[in-house]
C-alpha positions as CSV (number, residue, x, y, z in Angstrom):
1,M,9.3,-20.7,23.2
2,A,11.1,-18.2,25.4
3,L,11.3,-14.5,25.5
4,L,14.4,-12.7,26.9
5,Q,13.8,-11.2,30.3
6,M,13.8,-7.4,30.3
7,Q,14.8,-5.0,33.1
8,R,14.4,-1.3,33.8
9,I,17.4,0.9,33.5
10,Y,18.0,4.3,35.0
11,I,21.1,6.4,34.0
12,Y,21.9,9.5,36.0
13,A,24.7,11.5,34.4
14,L,26.3,14.9,33.8
15,K,24.9,17.0,31.0
16,K,28.4,17.6,29.6
17,D,28.7,13.9,28.9
18,R,25.3,13.6,27.2
19,K,26.5,13.5,23.6
20,Q,29.2,10.8,24.3
21,I,26.8,8.7,26.4
22,L,24.0,8.8,23.8
23,E,26.4,7.9,21.0
24,L,27.7,4.9,23.0
25,L,24.2,3.7,23.8
26,Q,23.3,4.1,20.1
27,R,26.2,2.0,19.0
28,R,25.5,-0.7,21.6
29,G,21.8,-0.9,20.7
30,V,20.7,-2.6,23.9
31,V,18.4,0.1,25.5
32,E,14.9,1.1,24.5
33,I,14.5,4.6,25.8
34,E,11.1,5.1,27.6
35,T,10.1,8.1,29.8
36,M,9.3,6.5,33.2
37,L,9.6,9.7,35.3
38,K,7.4,12.7,35.3
39,E,8.6,16.2,34.5
40,D,8.9,18.7,37.4
41,S,10.2,22.2,38.0
42,I,13.9,21.0,37.7
43,F,13.9,18.1,35.3
44,R,12.2,18.7,32.0
45,K,12.2,17.4,28.5
46,T,13.9,19.3,25.7
47,D,12.0,20.3,22.5
48,V,14.2,19.0,19.6
49,T,11.7,19.8,16.8
50,K,13.8,22.5,15.1
51,E,17.0,20.4,15.2
52,R,15.2,17.4,13.8
53,Q,13.7,19.5,11.0
54,D,17.2,20.9,10.1
55,L,18.6,17.4,9.9
56,E,15.7,16.1,7.8
57,K,16.2,19.1,5.4
58,N,19.9,18.1,5.1
59,I,18.9,14.5,4.3
60,E,16.5,15.7,1.6
61,T,19.2,18.0,0.2
62,V,21.7,15.1,0.0
63,N,19.1,12.7,-1.5
64,N,18.3,15.2,-4.2
65,A,22.0,15.6,-4.9
66,L,22.4,11.8,-5.1
67,N,19.5,11.5,-7.5
68,I,21.1,14.1,-9.7
69,L,24.4,12.2,-9.6
70,N,22.6,8.9,-10.4
71,S,21.0,10.6,-13.5
72,Y,24.5,11.2,-14.9
73,S,26.1,8.0,-13.7
74,K,23.9,5.3,-12.3
75,E,25.5,3.5,-9.4
76,E,26.2,-0.1,-10.3
77,S,24.1,-2.7,-8.6
78,S,23.0,-6.2,-9.3
79,L,20.2,-8.5,-8.3
80,L,22.5,-10.0,-5.7
81,S,23.4,-6.7,-4.2
82,V,20.9,-7.2,-1.3
83,L,23.0,-10.2,-0.2
84,Y,26.1,-8.1,0.2
85,G,24.5,-6.0,2.9
86,R,25.7,-2.6,4.1
87,K,29.3,-1.7,3.8
88,E,31.4,-1.7,7.0
89,L,33.2,1.3,8.2
90,P,35.5,1.6,11.2
91,L,34.4,3.7,14.1
92,K,37.2,6.2,13.5
93,V,35.6,7.1,10.1
94,Y,32.3,8.0,11.9
95,E,34.1,10.0,14.6
96,S,36.2,12.0,12.2
97,F,33.4,12.7,9.7
98,H,32.4,15.9,11.4
99,E,35.6,17.5,10.0
100,E,34.3,17.3,6.5
101,Y,30.6,17.5,7.3
102,E,30.1,21.1,6.2
103,T,32.1,20.5,3.0
104,I,29.9,17.6,2.0
105,I,26.8,19.6,2.7
106,E,28.0,22.4,0.6
107,K,28.9,20.0,-2.2
108,A,25.3,18.6,-2.1
109,K,23.9,22.2,-2.3
110,R,26.3,23.0,-5.2
111,I,25.2,19.9,-7.1
112,I,21.5,21.0,-6.8
113,K,22.5,24.5,-7.9
114,L,24.3,23.2,-10.9
115,E,21.3,21.1,-11.9
116,R,19.3,24.3,-11.7
117,I,21.8,26.1,-13.9
118,I,21.7,23.2,-16.4
119,A,17.9,23.4,-16.5
120,E,17.9,27.2,-16.9
121,N,20.4,27.0,-19.7
122,K,18.5,24.2,-21.5
123,A,15.4,26.4,-21.3
124,E,17.4,29.3,-22.6
125,V,18.7,27.3,-25.5
126,L,15.2,26.1,-26.4
127,K,13.9,29.7,-26.3
128,L,16.7,31.0,-28.4
129,Q,16.3,28.2,-31.0
130,T,12.6,29.0,-31.2
131,Q,13.5,32.6,-31.9
132,I,16.0,31.4,-34.6
133,E,13.3,29.4,-36.3
134,I,11.0,32.4,-36.2
135,L,13.7,34.6,-37.6
136,K,14.8,32.3,-40.5
137,P,12.1,33.5,-42.9
138,W,13.2,37.1,-42.5
139,L,16.9,36.7,-43.1
140,Q,16.7,38.5,-46.5
141,L,15.2,41.6,-44.9
142,D,17.9,44.2,-44.4
143,I,16.0,46.4,-42.1
144,P,14.9,45.8,-38.4
145,L,11.7,43.9,-37.9
146,D,10.4,46.7,-35.7
147,F,10.7,49.2,-38.6
148,K,7.6,51.4,-38.6
149,G,8.5,53.8,-41.4
150,T,10.0,57.2,-42.1
151,K,8.8,60.8,-41.8
152,Y,6.6,60.5,-44.9
153,T,6.1,56.7,-45.2
154,T,4.7,53.8,-43.1
155,G,6.1,50.3,-43.2
156,F,4.3,47.1,-42.5
157,I,6.3,43.9,-41.9
158,G,4.4,40.7,-41.4
159,T,3.0,37.5,-42.9
160,L,0.1,36.4,-45.0
161,P,-1.3,32.9,-44.9
162,R,-0.4,30.5,-47.8
163,A,1.8,31.3,-50.8
164,R,1.1,34.6,-52.5
165,S,2.4,36.1,-55.7
166,L,3.6,39.7,-55.9
167,E,0.9,40.4,-58.6
168,E,-1.8,39.1,-56.2
169,I,-0.7,41.4,-53.4
170,Y,-0.4,44.5,-55.7
171,E,-3.9,43.8,-57.1
172,Q,-5.3,44.0,-53.6
173,L,-3.4,47.2,-52.8
174,A,-3.7,48.9,-56.2
175,L,-6.1,51.6,-55.0
176,Y,-3.4,53.0,-52.6
177,M,-0.6,53.6,-54.9
178,P,2.1,54.7,-54.7
179,L,3.4,51.9,-52.5
180,N,6.1,49.2,-52.5
181,V,5.7,45.5,-51.8
182,D,8.6,43.1,-51.3
183,I,8.2,39.3,-50.7
184,I,11.0,38.4,-48.2
185,S,10.2,34.6,-48.3
186,S,7.4,32.3,-49.3
187,T,6.3,28.8,-48.5
188,K,3.0,27.0,-49.0
189,E,2.1,27.9,-45.4
190,Q,2.9,31.6,-45.3
191,T,4.3,34.6,-47.2
192,C,6.6,37.1,-45.5
193,I,6.2,40.6,-46.9
194,F,7.4,44.2,-46.4
195,V,5.0,46.9,-47.5
196,L,5.9,50.6,-47.7
197,C,3.2,53.2,-48.3
198,T,2.6,56.9,-47.9
199,N,1.3,58.1,-44.5
200,N,-2.0,59.3,-45.9
201,N,-2.9,55.7,-47.1
202,R,-1.6,54.0,-43.9
203,D,-4.9,53.1,-42.3
204,K,-6.5,51.9,-45.6
205,V,-3.5,49.8,-46.4
206,Y,-3.5,48.2,-43.0
207,E,-7.2,47.5,-43.2
208,T,-6.7,45.9,-46.6
209,L,-3.8,43.8,-45.3
210,R,-5.9,42.7,-42.2
211,G,-8.6,41.6,-44.6
212,M,-6.0,39.3,-46.2
213,D,-5.3,37.9,-42.6
214,F,-2.1,39.8,-42.3
215,S,-0.3,39.3,-38.9
216,L,2.8,41.0,-37.4
217,P,5.9,39.0,-36.5
218,S,6.0,37.3,-33.1
219,I,9.3,38.9,-32.3
220,S,10.4,42.5,-32.5
221,I,14.1,43.5,-32.9
222,D,15.8,46.8,-33.5
223,N,18.5,45.4,-35.9
224,S,18.3,43.4,-39.1
225,P,17.3,39.7,-38.9
226,A,20.8,38.6,-40.2
227,E,22.5,40.6,-37.5
228,H,20.1,39.4,-34.8
229,M,20.6,35.8,-36.0
230,K,24.3,36.1,-35.3
231,L,23.5,37.4,-31.8
232,L,21.1,34.5,-31.2
233,E,23.5,31.9,-32.4
234,S,26.2,33.4,-30.2
235,S,23.9,33.3,-27.2
236,V,23.1,29.6,-27.9
237,E,26.7,28.8,-27.8
238,V,27.2,30.7,-24.5
239,A,24.2,28.9,-22.9
240,K,25.4,25.5,-24.1
241,A,28.9,26.2,-22.8
242,K,27.4,27.1,-19.4
243,E,25.3,23.9,-19.5
244,N,28.4,21.7,-20.4
245,N,30.5,23.3,-17.7
246,A,27.8,22.6,-15.1
247,I,27.6,19.0,-16.3
248,E,31.4,18.6,-16.1
249,E,31.3,20.0,-12.6
250,I,28.5,17.7,-11.5
251,E,30.5,14.7,-13.0
252,S,33.5,15.8,-11.0
253,Y,31.4,15.2,-7.8
254,L,30.8,11.6,-8.7
255,K,33.9,10.7,-6.6
256,D,32.0,12.1,-3.6
257,R,29.0,9.8,-3.9
258,E,30.2,7.5,-1.1
259,K,30.6,10.5,1.3
260,L,27.1,11.8,0.3
261,L,25.6,8.3,1.1
262,F,27.4,8.2,4.4
263,L,26.1,11.7,5.2
264,T,22.5,10.5,4.9
265,D,23.3,7.7,7.4
266,Y,25.2,10.2,9.6
267,E,22.2,12.6,9.7
268,T,19.8,9.6,10.3
269,M,21.9,8.7,13.3
270,R,21.8,12.3,14.5
271,I,18.0,12.4,14.1
272,E,17.6,9.3,16.2
273,K,20.0,10.8,18.8
274,Y,17.9,13.9,19.0
275,D,14.7,11.8,19.3
276,A,16.3,10.1,22.3
277,M,17.4,13.4,23.7
278,G,13.7,14.6,23.5
279,K,12.7,11.6,25.8
280,I,15.2,12.2,28.6
281,L,14.7,14.5,31.5
282,Q,17.3,17.3,31.9
283,S,18.2,19.9,34.4
284,R,20.8,22.6,34.1
285,N,23.8,20.3,34.7
286,T,22.4,16.7,34.7
287,F,20.1,14.4,32.9
288,I,18.2,11.2,33.6
289,L,17.7,8.5,31.0
290,T,15.2,5.7,31.6
291,G,14.1,2.6,29.6
292,F,14.3,-1.1,29.2
293,T,17.3,-3.4,28.5
294,P,17.7,-7.2,28.2
295,K,18.9,-8.7,31.4
296,K,21.7,-10.6,29.6
297,D,23.2,-7.2,28.6
298,S,22.5,-5.1,31.6
299,E,25.6,-5.8,33.6
300,S,28.0,-5.4,30.7
301,L,26.4,-2.1,29.8
302,K,26.5,-0.9,33.4
303,N,30.2,-1.8,33.7
304,E,31.1,0.0,30.5
305,L,29.2,3.1,31.3
306,T,30.6,3.4,34.8
307,S,34.1,2.8,33.6
308,K,34.0,5.6,31.0
309,F,31.8,8.3,32.6
310,D,31.0,9.8,36.0
311,L,27.5,8.6,36.3
312,A,25.2,6.2,38.2
313,V,23.3,3.3,36.7
314,D,20.3,1.7,38.5
315,I,18.9,-1.6,37.1
316,T,15.7,-3.0,38.5
317,E,13.1,-5.6,37.6
318,T,10.1,-4.6,35.5
319,K,6.7,-3.9,37.2
320,K,3.4,-5.5,36.4
321,K,2.1,-2.1,35.0
322,D,5.0,-1.8,32.6
323,D,4.3,-2.2,28.9
324,V,7.5,-4.4,28.6
325,P,8.8,-4.7,25.0
326,I,9.3,-8.2,23.5
327,L,12.6,-9.7,22.5
328,Y,12.6,-13.2,21.1
329,K,15.0,-15.9,22.1
330,N,14.9,-18.9,19.7
331,N,17.4,-21.3,18.2
332,G,18.6,-21.2,14.7
333,F,15.9,-23.5,13.5
334,S,12.9,-21.4,14.6
335,E,14.5,-17.9,14.6
336,P,13.8,-17.3,10.9
337,L,10.1,-17.4,11.7
338,E,10.2,-14.7,14.3
339,G,9.3,-12.1,11.6
340,T,6.3,-14.3,10.6
341,V,5.0,-14.2,14.1
342,S,5.7,-10.4,14.4
343,S,3.8,-9.9,11.1
344,Y,0.7,-11.3,12.9
345,S,1.5,-9.6,16.2
346,P,4.2,-10.0,18.9
347,P,3.2,-11.9,22.0
348,G,1.1,-10.0,24.4
349,K,1.7,-9.6,28.1
350,G,1.8,-13.0,29.8
351,E,1.7,-14.9,26.5
352,M,4.3,-17.4,25.3
353,D,6.3,-17.1,22.2
354,P,4.8,-19.5,19.7
355,T,7.7,-19.4,17.2
356,M,9.3,-22.7,18.1
357,V,6.2,-24.8,17.9
358,M,4.9,-22.9,14.9
359,S,8.2,-23.5,13.0
360,L,7.7,-27.3,13.2
361,F,4.4,-27.1,11.5
362,Y,5.3,-24.2,9.2
363,Y,8.2,-26.1,7.5
364,A,6.2,-29.3,7.3
365,L,3.1,-27.7,5.8
366,F,5.0,-25.6,3.3
367,G,6.8,-28.8,2.1
368,L,3.6,-30.7,1.9
369,M,2.0,-28.0,-0.3
370,L,4.9,-27.9,-2.7
371,S,5.8,-31.6,-2.3
372,D,8.3,-32.0,-5.1
373,A,11.8,-33.2,-4.4
374,G,13.2,-31.5,-7.4
375,Y,11.6,-28.1,-6.5
376,G,12.7,-28.5,-2.9
377,F,16.3,-29.3,-4.0
378,I,16.5,-26.2,-6.1
379,L,15.0,-24.1,-3.3
380,A,17.3,-25.5,-0.7
381,L,20.4,-25.4,-2.9
382,G,19.9,-21.8,-3.9
383,C,19.4,-20.7,-0.2
384,A,22.4,-22.7,1.0
385,I,24.7,-21.2,-1.7
386,G,23.5,-17.7,-0.7
387,L,24.0,-18.4,3.0
388,I,27.5,-19.8,2.5
389,K,28.8,-17.3,0.0
390,F,27.4,-14.2,1.6
391,S,27.4,-15.2,5.3
392,K,29.9,-12.5,6.3
393,T,28.1,-9.6,4.6
394,M,24.5,-10.5,4.6
395,E,22.1,-8.6,6.8
396,R,20.3,-10.6,9.5
397,P,16.7,-10.2,8.0
398,I,17.9,-11.5,4.6
399,K,19.8,-14.3,6.3
400,N,16.7,-15.4,8.3
401,T,14.6,-15.3,5.1
402,L,17.1,-17.6,3.3
403,K,17.3,-19.9,6.3
404,M,13.5,-20.1,6.4
405,F,13.3,-21.1,2.8
406,L,16.2,-23.5,3.2
407,Y,14.3,-25.4,5.8
408,C,11.2,-25.2,3.6
409,G,13.2,-26.6,0.7
410,I,14.4,-29.5,2.8
411,A,10.9,-30.3,4.0
412,T,9.7,-30.1,0.3
413,M,12.4,-32.7,-0.6
414,F,11.2,-35.0,2.2
415,W,7.6,-35.0,1.1
416,G,8.6,-35.2,-2.6
417,I,10.6,-38.4,-1.9
418,L,7.7,-39.8,0.1
419,F,5.2,-39.1,-2.8
420,G,7.6,-39.9,-5.6
421,S,7.5,-36.5,-7.3
422,Y,10.7,-35.3,-9.0
423,F,9.9,-32.4,-11.3
424,G,6.6,-34.1,-11.7
425,D,7.3,-37.4,-13.4
426,I,10.3,-36.2,-15.4
427,F,12.3,-39.4,-14.9
428,D,9.4,-41.5,-16.1
429,V,8.9,-39.3,-19.2
430,V,12.6,-39.1,-20.1
431,G,13.0,-42.8,-19.6
432,K,10.0,-43.7,-21.7
433,T,10.6,-41.0,-24.4
434,F,14.3,-41.2,-25.0
435,F,15.3,-44.7,-23.7
436,G,12.2,-46.7,-24.2
437,A,12.0,-47.6,-20.6
438,T,9.1,-49.9,-19.7
439,N,9.8,-50.1,-15.9
440,I,7.5,-47.3,-14.9
441,P,7.8,-45.6,-12.4
442,V,11.5,-45.3,-12.6
443,I,11.7,-44.1,-9.0
444,P,8.7,-45.3,-7.0
445,P,7.5,-43.3,-4.0
446,L,8.4,-44.3,-0.5
447,W,4.8,-44.1,0.5
448,F,2.2,-43.5,-2.3
449,F,1.3,-41.3,-5.3
450,P,-1.2,-38.7,-4.2
451,V,-2.6,-38.5,-7.8
452,E,-3.5,-42.2,-7.6
453,K,-4.9,-42.1,-4.0
454,P,-6.3,-38.6,-3.6
455,M,-8.7,-39.6,-0.8
456,L,-5.9,-41.1,1.2
457,M,-4.0,-37.8,0.8
458,L,-7.1,-36.0,1.9
459,A,-7.4,-38.1,5.0
460,F,-3.7,-37.6,5.8
461,S,-4.1,-33.8,5.3
462,M,-7.1,-33.7,7.7
463,A,-5.2,-35.8,10.2
464,I,-2.3,-33.2,10.2
465,G,-5.0,-30.5,10.6
466,V,-6.4,-32.2,13.7
467,I,-2.9,-32.6,15.2
468,H,-2.2,-28.9,14.4
469,L,-5.4,-27.7,16.1
470,L,-4.9,-29.9,19.1
471,T,-1.4,-28.6,19.5
472,G,-2.9,-25.1,19.5
473,L,-5.3,-26.2,22.3
474,A,-2.4,-27.7,24.2
475,M,-0.5,-24.4,24.0
476,N,-3.5,-22.6,25.4
477,G,-3.5,-25.1,28.3
478,Y,0.2,-24.4,28.8
479,Q,-0.4,-20.7,29.0
480,M,-3.2,-21.3,31.6
481,A,-0.8,-23.4,33.6
482,K,1.7,-20.6,33.7
483,R,-1.1,-18.3,35.0
484,K,-2.1,-21.2,37.4
485,D,-5.6,-21.2,36.0
486,F,-6.1,-25.0,36.5
487,K,-9.9,-24.8,36.3
488,G,-9.5,-23.2,32.9
489,I,-7.3,-26.0,31.7
490,I,-10.1,-28.5,32.5
491,Y,-13.0,-26.4,31.2
492,D,-11.4,-24.9,28.1
493,V,-8.8,-27.5,27.1
494,V,-9.5,-30.9,28.5
495,F,-13.2,-30.9,27.7
496,W,-12.5,-29.9,24.2
497,Y,-9.7,-32.4,23.8
498,I,-12.0,-35.2,24.9
499,L,-14.9,-34.0,22.7
500,L,-12.8,-33.5,19.6
501,I,-10.9,-36.8,19.9
502,S,-14.1,-38.7,20.7
503,C,-15.8,-37.1,17.6
504,V,-12.9,-38.1,15.4
505,I,-13.1,-41.7,16.5
506,L,-16.9,-41.8,16.1
507,L,-16.6,-40.4,12.6
508,L,-14.0,-42.9,11.7
509,S,-16.3,-45.7,12.8
510,M,-19.0,-44.6,10.3
511,D,-19.0,-46.6,7.0
512,M,-19.9,-43.5,5.1
513,V,-16.8,-41.6,6.3
514,K,-14.6,-44.7,5.7
515,N,-16.0,-45.0,2.1
516,I,-15.5,-41.3,1.4
517,L,-11.9,-41.3,2.7
518,N,-11.3,-44.8,1.2
519,I,-9.7,-46.0,4.4
520,N,-10.2,-49.3,6.2
521,V,-10.3,-48.8,10.0
522,T,-11.9,-51.2,12.4
523,I,-12.8,-49.7,15.8
524,P,-14.0,-52.0,18.6
525,A,-17.6,-51.5,19.7
526,N,-16.5,-50.9,23.3
527,I,-14.3,-48.0,22.1
528,I,-17.2,-46.5,20.2
529,K,-19.5,-46.8,23.2
530,I,-16.9,-45.2,25.5
531,C,-16.2,-42.4,23.0
532,S,-20.0,-41.7,22.7
533,W,-20.3,-41.3,26.5
534,L,-17.1,-39.2,26.7
535,A,-18.4,-36.9,23.9
536,L,-21.7,-36.4,25.8
537,I,-19.9,-35.8,29.1
538,S,-17.4,-33.3,27.6
539,A,-20.2,-31.5,25.7
540,A,-22.2,-31.2,28.9
541,G,-19.0,-29.9,30.7
542,I,-18.5,-27.3,28.0
543,I,-22.2,-26.1,28.2
544,L,-22.0,-25.9,32.0
545,T,-18.6,-24.2,32.3
546,N,-17.9,-21.9,29.3
547,G,-20.3,-19.3,30.6
548,R,-19.0,-19.5,34.2
549,E,-18.3,-15.7,34.4
550,S,-22.1,-15.1,34.4
551,K,-23.9,-15.3,37.7
552,N,-27.3,-15.9,36.0
553,P,-27.7,-19.6,35.4
554,F,-29.8,-19.1,32.3
555,K,-27.2,-16.8,30.6
556,R,-24.5,-19.3,31.7
557,V,-26.2,-22.2,29.9
558,L,-26.8,-20.0,26.8
559,K,-23.2,-19.0,26.7
560,G,-22.2,-22.6,27.1
561,L,-24.4,-23.7,24.2
562,Y,-22.9,-21.0,22.0
563,A,-19.4,-22.2,23.0
564,L,-20.4,-25.8,22.1
565,Y,-21.6,-24.5,18.7
566,G,-17.9,-23.7,18.2
567,I,-17.4,-27.3,17.3
568,S,-18.7,-26.4,13.8
569,G,-15.7,-24.0,13.6
570,Y,-13.4,-26.9,14.4
571,L,-15.0,-28.8,11.5
572,S,-14.4,-26.0,9.1
573,D,-10.9,-25.6,10.3
574,V,-10.1,-29.2,9.7
575,L,-11.7,-29.0,6.2
576,S,-9.5,-26.0,5.5
577,Y,-6.5,-28.3,5.6
578,S,-7.8,-29.9,2.4
579,R,-5.7,-27.1,0.8
580,L,-2.7,-29.4,1.5
581,L,-4.2,-31.9,-0.9
582,A,-5.2,-29.3,-3.4
583,L,-1.8,-27.5,-3.6
584,G,0.2,-30.7,-3.4
585,L,-1.8,-32.2,-6.3
586,A,-1.6,-29.0,-8.3
587,T,2.2,-29.0,-8.1
588,G,2.5,-32.6,-9.3
589,V,-0.2,-32.5,-11.9
590,I,1.0,-29.3,-13.6
591,G,4.6,-30.7,-13.5
592,S,3.4,-33.9,-15.2
593,V,1.5,-31.9,-17.9
594,I,4.6,-29.9,-18.6
595,N,6.6,-33.1,-19.1
596,Q,3.9,-34.5,-21.4
597,M,3.9,-31.4,-23.5
598,A,7.7,-31.6,-23.8
599,A,7.5,-35.3,-24.8
600,M,5.1,-34.5,-27.6
601,V,7.8,-32.5,-29.5
602,A,10.7,-34.9,-28.6
603,G,10.4,-36.7,-32.0
604,L,10.7,-33.5,-34.1
605,P,14.1,-32.2,-35.4
606,L,16.1,-30.8,-32.6
607,G,13.4,-32.4,-30.4
608,G,15.8,-32.9,-27.5
609,V,16.7,-29.2,-27.4
610,V,13.0,-28.2,-27.6
611,F,12.1,-30.8,-24.9
612,T,14.8,-29.3,-22.6
613,I,13.6,-25.7,-23.2
614,I,9.9,-26.6,-22.5
615,V,10.9,-28.5,-19.4
616,I,13.1,-25.6,-18.0
617,L,10.6,-22.8,-18.8
618,G,7.5,-24.8,-17.7
619,H,8.9,-26.0,-14.4
620,S,10.4,-22.5,-13.6
621,L,6.9,-21.1,-14.0
622,N,5.3,-24.0,-12.0
623,I,7.8,-23.6,-9.1
624,A,7.2,-19.8,-9.0
625,I,3.4,-20.1,-8.9
626,N,3.2,-23.0,-6.4
627,F,6.0,-21.5,-4.3
628,L,3.9,-18.4,-3.8
629,G,0.8,-20.5,-3.1
630,A,2.5,-22.6,-0.6
631,Y,3.9,-19.5,1.2
632,V,0.6,-17.7,1.4
633,H,-1.5,-20.7,2.5
634,T,1.1,-21.9,5.0
635,N,0.9,-18.4,6.7
636,R,-2.9,-18.6,6.6
637,L,-3.1,-22.0,8.3
638,Q,-0.8,-20.6,11.1
639,Y,-2.6,-17.2,11.5
640,V,-6.2,-18.4,11.2
641,E,-6.5,-22.0,12.3
642,F,-3.5,-22.4,14.7
643,F,-3.2,-19.0,16.3
644,G,-6.9,-18.8,16.7
645,K,-6.8,-21.5,19.3
646,F,-4.5,-19.8,21.8
647,Y,-2.8,-16.7,20.6
648,E,-3.9,-13.1,20.8
649,G,-0.7,-11.1,20.5
650,G,-0.8,-7.3,21.0
651,G,2.7,-6.9,22.4
652,K,5.3,-4.5,21.1
653,L,8.7,-5.5,19.8
654,F,11.9,-4.3,21.5
655,K,13.1,-1.3,19.5
656,P,16.4,-0.2,21.1
657,F,18.1,3.1,20.5
658,R,20.5,2.0,17.9
659,V,22.3,2.7,14.6
660,N,19.6,2.3,12.0
661,T,21.5,3.2,8.8
662,K,20.8,2.4,5.1
663,Y,24.2,2.3,3.5
664,Y,26.9,1.7,6.1
665,K,27.3,0.0,9.4
666,I,29.8,1.0,12.0
667,K,32.3,-1.8,12.8
668,E,33.2,-1.9,16.5
669,S,34.2,-4.7,18.8
670,T,31.8,-5.1,21.7
671,N,30.8,-7.6,24.3
672,Y,27.1,-7.5,23.4
673,G,25.1,-10.1,21.5
674,D,23.5,-9.3,18.2
675,I,19.9,-8.4,18.9
676,E,18.8,-7.2,15.4
């Protein structure tokens, strides 16, 4: 339940060392740079907008080049690739990369240019092939398509719709003899013709042809179609050759894919460095860097900086006005749930870290909702294998996710054994179907079957809910104690504790409630009487004290009455824990239905095979659906019911100036702890 203590850090250094200092701080990743000093006539911030835009443009260029390479040869990856994490590179690779930086940029630009060449030549081939198709019907014509006639004659070259005979065409043009008509080609869609007439009949012949829906060719050439066809085919070959050459050149750059990937990381690191540079104050020869750093790392950082550079480092405690970033400090059991807390909101100023306490309930509630030992075993085993096999390469967020579900799987196994659920009732069904077992259940529960005693399960779920809510109230009291608000502990925690516990005891003493929950509890009359008085006293205390900030007595009482009305909220919160019963029963019942469906086909030919297939597919679907349901509703119970009793959040996470790369991580030995 602790947060690492943060300190202010001030670094005063020479401007000539700025690049090396920033790169060292970036690799160490233990300083969040914040501007704590105001600009003046000497020390001012630097505008790095242009440099940032140039680097972003380079990243966009490289990403486009990588997309092009991937379109020709997809980079191999598997579903388990996320477990391998980023590739490690020694520091010397990063430091020497500037030597080939410009070369890689030019290669990326060349890849993009080649892709443009390929696209242009593909378009050119398509255009030429279209012209070839247009030209094919005219191949028998031995004059140019743009032939207009001679000194005394006029020529018309074009097409008529549908197939036409020579006699039909002559019949239409008989009035304008002498003339010559040649059919170059004919199909059922069109007839290609060449008409030659005297100049004095030119206009009348054209009008007659137009009346026959005559149209000119869509292309015009100054040589014969056959000659032009050869030119087009030659041009197609040239364009295809250019396209193939460009493809071959692009494929030759596949060996540079790793360097292109590293370049995106390299530029990303430079962008972050320029962002940091824009936050520091600089004069002509010096600069001042300010920010926050964890106390556990401050001395090591100071010693390293002062040993390598001529500078001064000043480390001080944070001030009350500071918006101090949050850095969690939890053990391996609760650390995986830090992300879950952050998804809601990091702890606000003066708040405790709820991760440790929340983790105890989180794992227990998840397991209770899934509550099948077989499902829990599969979940835990899969996560354990992943953690063991990929422990050296796996990134920390993925590792924490697997650890979280490992503990959830163990909790699921625990509840599954208590409630006797192993892939539903698979052992009972297999024993009865294939071995004629009569001793059912084969493996009895350590406690009870929820399906047989649902009301007992409901009572147990609500009891857990009450404990969960009271723990939230206790954490609120703990935070008040840290603020030394002892009156608040009595008014806002103790009174509610007394009221809620008294009401629970009074409810359990009622026959109606005992009948509904099917429980047999005997509470002495003296205890009931004491709880009645305690409930009245605590209710009165809540009414009189929860509006204590108001000076007006009437408003104070009204606010107190409204606060007491909040007990209905506690009732709805407790009832919401009935989802533990609902999801737990759903898992077991659906699993049993799947087993019964499989048993119905066991007597058929190849029944054992079909039985196995149904069981595997059915339980795979069941675990997927109920796994999602358990995850969602466990988060809901934490965020709404539990956090609502004490936690506000509103803090900001510690975001140090660090190496945030996508593909590679720089391997370097340091004395700093891992704070990812």
